[in-house]
C-alpha positions, -999 to +999 in steps of 0.1 A: +894+085+071+866+101+051+843+101+082+867+126+098+858+151+072+820+146+073+793+154+098+786+146+124+820+133+134+837+164+120+815+187+141+820+166+172+858+168+168+855+206+163+834+208+195+859+186+215+888+207+203+869+239+213+862+224+248+899+215+252+910+250+242+885+264+266+900+243+294+935+256+283+922+291+288+923+299+250+888+311+251+886+331+219+897+303+197+876+279+218+845+299+212+853+301+175+856+263+171+825+256+193+803+282+174+816+270+140+807+234+149+772+244+158+766+267+129+779+242+103+756+215+117+727+239+117+733+251+081+736+215+068+703+206+084+684+233+064+664+222+033+678+250+012+714+240+020+709+203+014+692+209-020+719+234-030+746+208-022+728+179-039+713+195-071+746+202-089+756+165-085+726+155-106+742+162-140+723+135-160+686+138-170+660+110-166+665+081-190+645+082-222+630+047-227+639+048-264+676+047-254+671+012-240+668-004-275+704+006-283+719-011-252+731-045-242+728-048-204+714-031-173+741-026-146+728-020-111+753-005-086+749-016-050+740+010-025+749-008+008+733-034+030+714-037+062+728-062+088+694-076+096+671-090+070+645-101+095+616-090+074+628-114+046+640-141+070+676-134+059+707-126+079+714-095+058+693-076+033+699-048+007+697-013+021+669+011+013+691+028-013+699-005-030+662-016-030+653+017-048+679+009-075+667-027-079+631-015-081+640+009-110+661-019-126+631-042-125+610-016-142+636-010-169+639-048-174+602-051-178+601-026-207+633-037-224+640-073-216+677-065-211+697-088-189+710-075-156+744-074-139+744-066-102+776-054-086+787-053-050+811-073-029+820-078+008+832-046+025+836-062+059+841-099+049+804-106+052+791-142+046+772-130+014+782-104-011+760-074-018+755-087-053+741-120-039+716-101-018+706-080-047+701-110-070+681-128-043+657-098-039+653-094-076+643-131-078+620-132-048+603-098-052+602-094-090+607-128-104+638-116-123+670-136-127+702-116-125+724-129-154+757-118-139+769-112-103+800-091-097+810-100-061+846-086-056+841-049-055+841-027-024+841+008-040+825+024-071+859+022-089+860-015-083+824-018-094+835-005-127+867-024-130+853-059-122+820-054-140+839-044-171+859-076-169+828-097-168+810-079-196+840-078-220+843-115-217+807-116-230+815-092-258+794-065-242+805-028-242+772-009-241+756-006-207+727+012-189+741+023-155+715+024-127+721+044-096+709+075-077+711+107-096+736+122-072+759+091-076+762+089-114+783+120-119+811+101-102+802+066-114+797+071-152+833+085-159+848+055-140+828+030-161+837+049-193+874+047-183+871+009-185+862+012-222+824+009-218+798+030-235+775+042-207+739+054-208+731+068-173+698+058-157+695+081-127+667+078-101+654+098-071+663+134-080+665+160-053+633+180-047+636+218-042+624+229-008+589+243-005+582+280-001+577+295+033+591+291+067+596+254+064+627+258+042+644+274+071+636+247+097+665+223+104+657+186+101+678+155+105+665+143+071+683+173+054+714+168+075+716+133+061+711+146+026+738+172+030+762+146+044+755+124+014+762+153-009+794+162+008+805+125+006+799+126-031+818+159-036+847+144-016+845+112-037+846+132-070+877+149-058+894+116-050+881+099-083+895+128-104+929+112-099+917+080-117+912+099-150 
């Protein structure tokens, strides 16, 4: 359902509706829909627009390493999978976003010694959970053993719910939550709602566009960033009902 509200499918549906109306001789409305579809796609592809959508989501500052000494565990949120892990000799592999989070988690583990919990299940009934893939990469690439694997979740809300169950059984209620800077504004309140004390550990902050003409040149990279930001804004609207 969410994909109907996000580019590029939203734009394609607008375009198809416009073509249908044009065929039905309702040309003014048709041209409005067709031009709106094009202009929205163009605007979302601009560096200025993608940064303007992404930056307000990044509400937490970079983690201060001194905060780690007050915590009990590093919790790494899964960020998706790739359905080909040929480079590793695996069937599936963590996505680029997940690998970025694991890389940062490995760094924080190296300076703190804190144990890790990785969280992510099977969205489409895959053979291995996302958490299993994450744990395997941590071990093979960084020589780090993930102490706990949460393998039931399919959403950020379930990440929080099922991770909290595991940690509370261990008497743990203080966590460092690792994810992208744009994601934590939604994730942190959900984890706190489970009774956990959360220290955000954001990574990969949005960079402002450079000066000059290039900030006005549309690029697919920035369309992807804008789509991710819109997905988060939509998610924050939905997750507000969990409070």
